[in-house]
C-alpha positions as CSV (number, residue, x, y, z in Angstrom):
1,M,54.2,-27.8,72.6
2,R,51.6,-30.7,71.7
3,T,48.4,-31.4,73.6
4,V,45.6,-34.4,72.8
5,I,42.7,-33.7,74.4
6,D,40.1,-36.8,75.2
7,Q,36.4,-35.9,75.2
8,G,35.5,-39.5,76.7
9,N,33.3,-40.6,73.5
10,G,35.8,-41.7,71.5
11,V,36.6,-38.5,69.7
12,K,40.2,-36.6,70.7
13,T,41.2,-33.2,70.0
14,L,45.4,-32.5,69.1
15,V,46.2,-28.5,69.8
16,Q,50.0,-28.7,69.1
17,L,51.5,-24.7,69.0
18,N,54.3,-25.1,66.1
19,G,57.7,-23.3,66.5
20,D,56.5,-20.6,64.4
21,G,53.8,-19.9,66.8
22,S,51.5,-20.8,64.7
23,L,48.6,-23.8,66.0
24,T,47.9,-26.6,64.5
25,T,44.8,-27.7,66.0
26,G,42.9,-31.5,64.7
27,T,39.7,-34.2,65.6
28,M,40.8,-38.1,65.5
29,Q,38.1,-41.0,66.1
30,D,38.5,-44.4,65.4
31,C,35.6,-45.3,63.0
32,E,35.5,-48.5,62.6
33,S,33.3,-49.6,65.1
34,I,30.8,-47.6,63.9
35,L,31.1,-48.4,60.6
36,E,31.0,-52.1,61.8
37,R,28.1,-51.2,63.8
38,S,25.8,-49.1,60.7
39,K,26.8,-52.5,58.4
40,A,25.3,-54.6,61.2
41,L,22.1,-53.0,61.6
42,H,21.8,-52.9,58.3
43,N,22.3,-56.9,57.4
44,E,19.8,-57.1,60.5
45,G,16.9,-55.0,59.1
46,M,17.7,-52.7,62.3
47,H,16.1,-49.9,60.3
48,G,13.8,-48.4,62.3
49,S,9.7,-48.6,61.0
50,K,8.4,-46.9,57.9
51,D,7.0,-43.7,60.2
52,M,10.9,-43.2,61.2
53,R,14.2,-45.0,59.5
54,L,17.5,-44.8,60.8
55,A,19.2,-43.5,57.8
56,A,22.7,-43.6,59.0
57,S,25.6,-43.7,62.2
58,I,28.0,-41.4,61.5
59,P,30.7,-40.4,63.1
60,V,31.2,-36.8,64.1
61,V,34.8,-36.3,62.3
62,V,33.6,-37.4,58.9
63,I,30.5,-35.4,59.5
64,E,32.9,-32.7,60.0
65,K,35.4,-33.6,56.9
66,W,32.3,-33.8,55.0
67,C,31.5,-30.4,56.0
68,N,34.5,-28.7,55.1
69,D,35.3,-30.6,52.1
70,N,31.9,-29.4,50.6
71,G,32.1,-25.6,52.1
72,V,29.3,-26.1,54.3
73,R,29.0,-24.8,58.2
74,Y,28.2,-27.4,61.0
75,E,25.7,-25.2,62.1
76,D,24.0,-24.9,58.8
77,L,23.9,-28.3,58.2
78,G,22.5,-29.0,61.6
79,R,19.2,-26.6,60.3
80,S,19.1,-27.4,56.5
81,A,17.5,-30.6,55.8
82,E,18.8,-30.1,52.3
83,L,21.7,-30.5,53.3
84,K,21.5,-33.6,55.3
85,R,19.4,-35.0,52.6
86,R,22.7,-34.6,50.2
87,M,25.4,-35.8,53.0
88,L,23.1,-38.4,53.7
89,S,22.9,-39.4,50.0
90,D,26.8,-39.1,49.5
91,P,28.1,-41.9,48.2
92,A,31.4,-41.5,50.4
93,L,29.7,-41.7,52.9
94,S,27.7,-45.0,52.1
95,S,29.4,-47.3,54.0
96,F,27.6,-45.5,57.3
97,R,24.1,-45.9,55.4
98,V,22.3,-48.2,58.1
99,W,18.8,-47.8,55.2
100,K,20.1,-47.8,51.9
101,G,16.3,-45.8,50.1
102,R,16.1,-43.2,49.2
103,I,16.4,-40.0,51.5
C-alpha cells in the first residue's frame, strides 16, 4: 500500500507499507521554482538591507537532506546559529543563496 500526502505547500510525503511489513517514508518537493527565485532575487540585488539580509531561500526537503547528511537533528538546526551558519556556508547549497556575503 502506498499513500502520497500533499501538504499543500509543494511538499509531498510518501508513506509505503512494504510486503515484509516494514514502512518506507520519504518527502518530495519540486525545488526548481525556489532555485529560480533565489537566482532572480540575487541578480536583482533584492537581498535586504545591511541590517537584515536575505541569505538564502532553501526548500524544506533540501534542509532535511542536509541535516541527515551531516548528522544534525532538524530541531537542533533551528536552535543553533553555528549550525545555520554551517548550512548556509555549504558550497553544495550555494545555488539557493540570495546574498553571497559571509555568513
